[in-house]
Every structure is written in C-alpha cells, then in structure tokens.
C-alpha positions, 0 to 999 in steps of 0.5 A: 500500500502507498503511504501518506504523512499528515502533520497536525493529524490528531484534530480538525482538517488534519484528522479529516485527511487521515480518514479520507486517506485511510478510506482510499487505502493509504497506510499513514504516518501521523505527526503531532505533538501529543503522543497519547492522542496520536496513539489513540488516532492510530488505534482507531484508524487501524481498527476501522480501515485495516491499514498500518499506522505509524505515529511520529510525535514531533513539535515542528518548531523544534529543529531536532524534532522537525529533522525526525520528520524529514528523515522519515520523508526520505526513507527509501525503504518506505517512501511517502506518496502523499504529504499533507502539511497541515500543522498550524496555530494562530495568535489572537493578539495584534503584532503591536502587543504579541510576544515575539517568541510566539510570532517566531514559532508561528513562522517556524510552523506555518512557513518554515516547516512545510518548506523543509518537509517539501524539500525533503520529500520532493527528490524521491517524488521526482525520482519516481515521477509520482506524488501528492502534496497538499499544503493547508493554507488559508483564505487569510493568505489573500488578505492583510490580517497580521503575521498569520496572513503573511505566513499563509501567503508565503505558503500559498505562493510557494505552492503556486510556484512549485505547481508551475515548476512541476507542471510537466511531471506527475506530481500534484501539489495544491494549496487548500485555502479554507475559511472559518472551519469547525476545528479546535483551531480557534479554541487553542488560539483563545479567539472569540468567534461567537459573533460569526454567522453560522453560514460562514462556518465550513465542515472539515470533512467537506473541506478535505474532500473538496481539497482532494478532488482539486489536487487530483484535478491538478488545481494549484489552489482550492477555496471551498465554499461559495462565500469564501470563493467570493471573498477571495475574489474580492481580496485578490482583485479588489482595491488594496486599501479595501483589502487592508480594511477587510484584514483589520476587521477579521483580526478585530473579530478574533480578539 
C-alpha cells in the first residue's frame, strides 16, 4: 500500500485527511505533538480501515524534532506518496502587543516547516515521477490580517510556484485555502468567534474532500465554499486599501 504523512493529524482538517486517506487505502504516518492522542488516532484508524499506522510525535518548531520528520520523508525503504502539511496555530493578539517568541514559532510552523518537509520529500517524488502534496493554507493568505496572513501567503505562493515548476511531471501539489472551519483551531488560539454567522462556518470533512478532488484535478489552489470563493475574489482583485480594511476587521473579530 502507498503511504501518506499528515502533520497536525490528531484534530480538525488534519484528522479529516487521515480518514479520507485511510478510506482510499493509504497506510499513514501521523505527526503531532501529543503522543497519547496520536496513539489513540492510530488505534482507531487501524481498527476501522485495516491499514498500518505509524505515529511520529514531533513539535515542528523544534529543529531536532522537525529533522525526525524529514528523515522519515526520505526513507527509501518506505517512501511517502502523499504529504499533507497541515500543522498550524494562530495568535489572537495584534503584532503591536504579541510576544515575539510566539510570532517566531508561528513562522517556524506555518512557513518554515512545510518548506523543509517539501524539500525533503520532493527528490524521491521526482525520482519516481509520482506524488501528492497538499499544503493547508488559508483564505487569510489573500488578505492583510497580521503575521498569520503573511505566513499563509508565503505558503500559498510557494505552492503556486512549485505547481508551475512541476507542471510537466506527475506530481500534484495544491494549496487548500479554507475559511472559518469547525476545528479546535480557534479554541487553542483563545479567539472569540461567537459573533460569526453560522453560514460562514465550513465542515472539515467537506473541506478535505473538496481539497482532494482539486489536487487530483491538478488545481494549484482550492477555496471551498461559495462565500469564501467570493471573498477571495474580492481580496485578490479588489482595491488594496479595501483589502487592508477587510484584514483589520477579521483580526478585530478574533480578539
């Protein structure tokens, strides 16, 4: 069976990806910080889908732990066919008030880690001319919403660039850019989201299913949900002063 590696695999979009890939017959390597939750996910997936699951506890902001994941990605005896770069977190505070250590961690996890993991896995994918990479970015990558937006913009643009470079290969790479999705993300970031209308929320399983279809179809970017397709169009093609104001409003809603 082919093997897929998923970061941030214990909850939310990452957890949804593990079930989608398991259902499609992939063995899995699950990466997250919480070893206990990883083991629980592994046991559940093995029982339900009859696949093999490895657990790889790692904090991707720590160089030595990130190196463990890179080593697994380069193992020629058990190659990784699918890489899902999903791990991430947000900071509710304005850059003017935030802790710089938290800001550095954010860049490490949202931008630096996916870059290094892609750089590790791509040589083997190129050698066999097959593979799939999905980078979980955000619709926030199209607005000016603090360092989270900036980090996600890096990930989206990097994905677009690689999509062009890999166009003549059988390797598929896509950036998933969802809007607000029901996960643990906002709780962990202590963000107040009670004022957001229900129709603006997306469900993780539907987001992931649409992302996989988009990647298989060779699309560079996937933006699930009509409301976020509309907002991202405004953000990408509207007047930049308007986009900056939109970013400020989104940030203010989360505090």
